[in-house]
C-alpha positions as a Markdown table, in Angstrom:
| # | Residue | x | y | z |
|---|---|---|---|---|
| 1 | Met | 0.0 | -0.4 | 0.0 |
| 2 | Pro | 1.5 | 3.5 | -1.3 |
| 3 | Ala | 2.6 | 6.0 | 2.3 |
| 4 | Ala | 0.7 | 8.2 | 0.6 |
| 5 | Phe | -2.6 | 6.8 | 2.0 |
| 6 | Phe | -1.9 | 7.0 | 5.0 |
| 7 | Asp | -1.6 | 11.0 | 4.3 |
| 8 | Gly | -4.8 | 12.1 | 5.2 |
| 9 | Phe | -5.2 | 10.1 | 8.5 |
| 10 | Asp | -5.9 | 13.2 | 11.2 |
| 11 | Asp | -5.9 | 11.0 | 13.9 |
| 12 | Ala | -3.6 | 7.9 | 14.0 |
| 13 | Arg | -5.3 | 6.7 | 17.2 |
| 14 | Trp | -8.4 | 5.9 | 15.1 |
| 15 | Leu | -6.0 | 3.9 | 12.8 |
| 16 | Ala | -4.0 | 1.6 | 15.8 |
| 17 | Glu | -7.4 | 0.5 | 17.5 |
| 18 | Ala | -8.6 | 0.2 | 14.1 |
| 19 | Val | -5.7 | -2.7 | 13.3 |
| 20 | Ala | -6.4 | -3.9 | 17.0 |
| 21 | His | -9.7 | -4.9 | 16.6 |
| 22 | Gln | -10.8 | -7.9 | 16.1 |
| 23 | Gly | -13.3 | -8.1 | 14.2 |
| 24 | Ile | -13.9 | -6.9 | 10.6 |
| 25 | Arg | -14.6 | -2.5 | 11.1 |
| 26 | Gln | -16.3 | 0.0 | 8.7 |
| 27 | Glu | -16.2 | 3.3 | 9.6 |
| 28 | Ala | -17.2 | 6.2 | 7.7 |
| 29 | Gly | -16.9 | 10.5 | 7.9 |
| 30 | Val | -13.1 | 9.6 | 9.4 |
| 31 | Pro | -11.2 | 12.7 | 10.4 |
| 32 | Gly | -8.8 | 13.4 | 7.5 |
| 33 | Arg | -10.3 | 11.2 | 4.7 |
| 34 | Ala | -12.1 | 12.0 | 1.5 |
| 35 | Glu | -16.1 | 12.7 | 2.1 |
| 36 | Arg | -18.6 | 9.5 | 1.4 |
| 37 | Glu | -15.3 | 7.4 | 1.9 |
| 38 | Leu | -15.6 | 4.3 | 4.0 |
| 39 | Leu | -12.8 | 2.5 | 5.4 |
| 40 | Val | -12.7 | -1.3 | 5.6 |
| 41 | Val | -10.4 | -2.7 | 8.0 |
| 42 | Leu | -9.5 | -5.9 | 8.2 |
| 43 | Pro | -7.1 | -7.3 | 10.9 |
| 44 | Val | -4.7 | -9.7 | 10.1 |
| 45 | Ala | -2.5 | -11.5 | 12.5 |
| 46 | Cys | -0.2 | -15.0 | 12.9 |
| 47 | Pro | 2.6 | -15.8 | 14.8 |
| 48 | Gly | 5.2 | -12.5 | 15.1 |
| 49 | Phe | 2.7 | -10.4 | 13.1 |
| 50 | Ala | -0.1 | -7.8 | 13.9 |
| 51 | Gly | -1.7 | -5.9 | 10.9 |
| 52 | Ala | -4.5 | -5.0 | 9.0 |
| 53 | Ile | -5.8 | -4.6 | 5.6 |
| 54 | Val | -7.3 | -1.1 | 4.8 |
| 55 | Leu | -10.0 | -0.7 | 1.8 |
| 56 | Ala | -11.1 | 2.7 | 1.2 |
| 57 | Cys | -14.3 | 2.5 | -0.7 |
| 58 | Pro | -17.7 | 4.6 | -1.8 |
| 59 | Glu | -19.4 | 5.3 | 1.4 |
| 60 | Ala | -22.5 | 3.5 | 0.2 |
| 61 | Leu | -21.2 | 0.3 | 0.2 |
| 62 | Gly | -21.7 | 0.4 | 4.0 |
| 63 | Gly | -25.0 | -0.4 | 3.6 |
| 64 | Asp | -24.9 | -3.3 | 1.0 |
| 65 | Pro | -25.6 | -6.9 | 2.7 |
| 66 | Gly | -24.1 | -8.6 | -0.9 |
| 67 | Phe | -20.9 | -6.3 | 0.2 |
| 68 | Ala | -20.7 | -7.5 | 4.0 |
| 69 | Asp | -21.1 | -10.7 | 3.1 |
| 70 | Phe | -18.1 | -10.3 | 0.5 |
| 71 | Leu | -15.8 | -8.9 | 3.5 |
| 72 | His | -17.2 | -12.3 | 5.6 |
| 73 | His | -16.2 | -14.8 | 3.1 |
| 74 | Ala | -13.1 | -12.8 | 2.3 |
| 75 | Trp | -11.5 | -11.9 | 5.1 |
| 76 | Pro | -10.3 | -15.8 | 6.0 |
| 77 | Gly | -8.8 | -15.9 | 2.6 |
| 78 | Leu | -6.9 | -12.8 | 3.2 |
| 79 | Gln | -5.6 | -14.0 | 6.4 |
| 80 | Glu | -4.5 | -16.7 | 5.0 |
| 81 | Val | -2.5 | -15.5 | 2.4 |
| 82 | Val | -0.9 | -13.1 | 4.8 |
| 83 | Arg | 0.4 | -16.3 | 7.1 |
| 84 | Leu | 1.1 | -17.8 | 3.7 |
| 85 | Gly | 3.0 | -14.9 | 2.9 |
| 86 | Arg | 5.0 | -14.1 | 6.3 |
| 87 | Leu | 6.0 | -18.3 | 6.2 |
| 88 | Tyr | 7.6 | -17.9 | 2.9 |
| 89 | Ala | 9.3 | -14.9 | 4.1 |
| 90 | Ala | 10.4 | -16.6 | 7.2 |
| 91 | Arg | 11.3 | -19.9 | 4.8 |
| 92 | Glu | 13.2 | -17.3 | 2.5 |
| 93 | Glu | 15.0 | -16.0 | 4.9 |
| 94 | Leu | 16.3 | -19.6 | 7.0 |
| 95 | Arg | 17.2 | -20.3 | 3.8 |
| 96 | Val | 19.6 | -17.7 | 3.0 |
| 97 | Arg | 21.1 | -18.0 | 6.2 |
| 98 | Phe | 21.5 | -21.7 | 5.8 |
| 99 | Asn | 23.3 | -21.4 | 2.4 |
| 100 | Val | 25.3 | -18.6 | 3.9 |
| 101 | Ile | 26.8 | -20.7 | 7.0 |
| 102 | Leu | 27.5 | -24.0 | 4.0 |
| 103 | Glu | 28.8 | -21.9 | 1.3 |
| 104 | Thr | 31.3 | -19.8 | 4.2 |
| 105 | Ile | 32.1 | -23.2 | 6.5 |
| 106 | Pro | 35.7 | -24.8 | 5.3 |
| 107 | Gln | 34.5 | -28.7 | 5.9 |
| 108 | Ala | 32.6 | -30.2 | 2.7 |
| 109 | Val | 29.6 | -31.1 | 3.6 |
| 110 | Val | 27.8 | -33.9 | 1.7 |
| 111 | Tyr | 24.1 | -35.2 | 2.5 |
| 112 | Ile | 22.7 | -38.7 | 1.0 |
| 113 | Asp | 19.5 | -39.8 | 2.0 |
| 114 | Asp | 18.9 | -43.4 | 3.6 |
| 115 | Gly | 16.2 | -44.0 | 0.7 |
| 116 | Gly | 18.3 | -42.6 | -2.6 |
| 117 | Glu | 15.9 | -40.2 | -3.3 |
| 118 | His | 17.7 | -36.5 | -2.2 |
| 119 | Ala | 21.5 | -35.7 | -1.6 |
| 120 | Trp | 22.5 | -32.3 | -2.2 |
| 121 | Ala | 26.6 | -30.9 | -1.1 |
| 122 | Asn | 27.6 | -27.8 | -0.5 |
| 123 | Pro | 30.2 | -26.0 | -2.7 |
| 124 | Arg | 33.5 | -27.4 | -1.1 |
| 125 | Gly | 31.4 | -31.1 | -1.0 |
| 126 | Met | 30.9 | -30.4 | -4.7 |
| 127 | Glu | 34.3 | -29.6 | -5.4 |
| 128 | Leu | 35.7 | -32.6 | -3.3 |
| 129 | Leu | 33.7 | -34.9 | -5.4 |
| 130 | Gly | 34.3 | -33.4 | -8.8 |
| 131 | Leu | 30.5 | -33.0 | -9.8 |
| 132 | Pro | 29.1 | -29.8 | -11.3 |
| 133 | Val | 26.1 | -28.5 | -9.3 |
| 134 | Ala | 23.9 | -28.8 | -12.1 |
| 135 | Leu | 24.1 | -32.6 | -12.4 |
| 136 | Ser | 24.1 | -33.1 | -8.7 |
| 137 | Thr | 21.6 | -36.2 | -8.7 |
| 138 | Pro | 21.6 | -38.8 | -5.6 |
| 139 | Val | 22.7 | -41.7 | -8.3 |
| 140 | Thr | 25.7 | -39.1 | -9.1 |
| 141 | Val | 26.7 | -37.9 | -5.6 |
| 142 | Ala | 26.5 | -41.7 | -4.4 |
| 143 | Ala | 28.5 | -42.8 | -6.9 |
| 144 | Ala | 30.9 | -39.8 | -6.5 |
| 145 | Met | 31.2 | -40.8 | -2.6 |
| 146 | Lys | 32.5 | -44.5 | -3.3 |
| 147 | Lys | 34.9 | -43.5 | -6.0 |
| 148 | Leu | 36.0 | -40.9 | -3.9 |
| 149 | Arg | 36.3 | -43.7 | -1.2 |
| 150 | Leu | 38.0 | -46.4 | -3.3 |
| 151 | Ser | 40.7 | -43.8 | -4.4 |
| 152 | Ala | 42.0 | -43.8 | -0.9 |
| 153 | Ala | 45.1 | -45.8 | 0.0 |
| 154 | Asn | 43.4 | -46.9 | 2.9 |
| 155 | Ala | 40.4 | -48.3 | 0.9 |
| 156 | Glu | 40.1 | -51.5 | 2.5 |
| 157 | Asp | 40.1 | -50.2 | 6.2 |
| 158 | Leu | 37.4 | -48.1 | 5.2 |
| 159 | Leu | 35.5 | -50.7 | 3.5 |
| 160 | Arg | 36.1 | -52.8 | 6.6 |
| 161 | Glu | 34.9 | -49.8 | 9.4 |
| 162 | Gly | 32.2 | -48.8 | 6.8 |
| 163 | Asn | 30.3 | -51.8 | 6.8 |
| 164 | His | 29.9 | -52.1 | 10.3 |
| 165 | Leu | 29.0 | -48.1 | 10.2 |
| 166 | Phe | 26.1 | -49.4 | 8.0 |
| 167 | Ser | 25.1 | -52.1 | 10.0 |
| 168 | Ser | 23.1 | -50.3 | 12.1 |
| 169 | Pro | 21.0 | -47.2 | 11.0 |
| 170 | Gly | 21.7 | -45.5 | 14.2 |
| 171 | Leu | 26.0 | -45.2 | 14.5 |
| 172 | Gly | 28.1 | -42.5 | 13.0 |
| 173 | Val | 31.7 | -42.2 | 13.7 |
| 174 | His | 33.9 | -39.0 | 14.0 |
| 175 | Gly | 37.7 | -38.7 | 13.1 |
| 176 | Trp | 37.6 | -41.1 | 10.5 |
| 177 | Glu | 41.4 | -40.8 | 8.1 |
| 178 | Trp | 40.3 | -41.3 | 5.1 |
| 179 | Ile | 44.2 | -41.3 | 3.6 |
| 180 | Phe | 45.4 | -40.7 | 0.3 |
| 181 | Gly | 48.7 | -41.2 | -1.9 |
| 182 | His | 52.0 | -42.9 | -1.8 |
| 183 | Pro | 53.5 | -41.1 | -0.4 |
| 184 | Val | 50.4 | -39.3 | 1.5 |
| 185 | Ser | 49.5 | -36.4 | -0.4 |
| 186 | Arg | 46.1 | -35.5 | 1.6 |
| 187 | Val | 44.2 | -36.9 | 4.6 |
| 188 | Leu | 40.5 | -36.5 | 5.0 |
| 189 | Glu | 39.0 | -36.1 | 8.5 |
| 190 | Val | 35.5 | -37.8 | 7.9 |
| 191 | Ser | 32.6 | -37.6 | 10.4 |
| 192 | Cys | 29.4 | -39.5 | 8.9 |
| 193 | Ile | 25.9 | -38.5 | 11.7 |
| 194 | Pro | 22.6 | -40.4 | 11.1 |
| 195 | Leu | 19.9 | -37.4 | 10.5 |
| 196 | Ala | 16.2 | -38.2 | 11.4 |
| 197 | Ala | 13.2 | -36.0 | 10.9 |
| 198 | Gly | 9.8 | -37.2 | 10.8 |
| 199 | Pro | 10.6 | -40.4 | 7.5 |
| 200 | Val | 13.4 | -38.6 | 5.7 |
| 201 | Arg | 16.2 | -40.2 | 7.0 |
| 202 | Gly | 19.7 | -40.0 | 6.0 |
| 203 | Arg | 23.5 | -39.5 | 6.8 |
| 204 | Leu | 25.4 | -35.9 | 7.0 |
| 205 | Trp | 28.8 | -36.5 | 5.7 |
| 206 | Leu | 31.7 | -33.8 | 6.7 |
| 207 | Phe | 34.6 | -33.9 | 5.7 |
| 208 | Ser | 37.6 | -31.5 | 7.2 |
| 209 | Asp | 41.4 | -31.3 | 5.8 |
| 210 | Ala | 43.9 | -32.8 | 8.2 |
| 211 | Thr | 46.5 | -33.2 | 5.5 |
| 212 | Phe | 49.1 | -31.2 | 8.7 |
| 213 | Ala | 47.7 | -32.6 | 11.5 |
| 214 | His | 48.3 | -36.4 | 10.3 |
| 215 | Gln | 51.9 | -35.6 | 8.9 |
| 216 | Ala | 52.4 | -34.1 | 12.0 |
| 217 | Arg | 52.2 | -37.0 | 14.0 |
| 218 | Glu | 53.5 | -39.1 | 11.9 |
| 219 | Gln | 56.5 | -36.8 | 11.9 |
| 220 | Leu | 56.6 | -36.9 | 15.8 |
| 221 | Lys | 55.8 | -40.8 | 16.4 |
| 222 | Asn | 59.3 | -41.1 | 13.9 |
| 223 | Leu | 61.3 | -38.8 | 16.0 |
| 224 | Asn | 59.8 | -40.8 | 18.7 |
| 225 | Leu | 60.8 | -43.9 | 17.1 |
| 226 | Glu | 64.4 | -42.7 | 16.2 |
| 227 | Leu | 64.9 | -41.5 | 19.5 |
| 228 | Ala | 63.8 | -44.7 | 21.3 |
| 229 | Arg | 66.7 | -46.7 | 19.1 |
| 230 | Lys | 68.9 | -44.6 | 19.5 |
| 231 | Thr | 68.5 | -44.8 | 23.3 |
| 232 | Thr | 68.0 | -48.5 | 23.6 |
| 233 | Pro | 70.7 | -50.6 | 25.1 |
| 234 | Gly | 72.4 | -52.3 | 22.2 |
| 235 | Gly | 71.4 | -49.4 | 20.1 |
| 236 | Pro | 73.6 | -47.1 | 18.1 |
| 237 | Ser | 73.8 | -44.8 | 21.0 |
| 238 | Ser | 75.2 | -46.6 | 22.8 |
| 239 | Ala | 78.4 | -48.0 | 21.3 |
């Protein structure tokens, strides 16, 4: 509604009271409005919102039973339109926030439902799987996940641990290392989290780059082995 519509209101209190009114309100001769004008206020409210639809009509409609019947039937529909509009706006706001989070976190995120009907990944997840966003279907995502697992240097260990993981829908895993390359060139720390929301059930996969941490642990382990070898009786340092 244009802001100029309210310029003629001399009494802001009337408008506030009309909006707060629980039922349809019709009133002619409102101060500051045109002569022979009927204002109809249809309050609309939903969780987190309260307002009204204001109609400026010819005064003659005030005594028309057909017009009153129209308002009586139109009011619930208008309330539902407002409710759905607010619900859609809240959903869009949540979607934007959700996408911003998924697009900015450093982890690759992949979701596949147990029925194979739904699958999605954030941009880093699509990059990890080598898939273009336009071709992300449950089949292609699942196939890319399998290809990634089979390309790991510890693929046999992953298969064994995966069989145990999928033996129960409620099992999850954290800190699972997927190692790539000979010698090691990349290590992914993987978490698999079972999710359930009503009839929809699936698994959320989180992939973090743990290459540096893995290499640091391996170097430390080698240093400790070397130190133990040198300090063991009969070792190089005891000669």
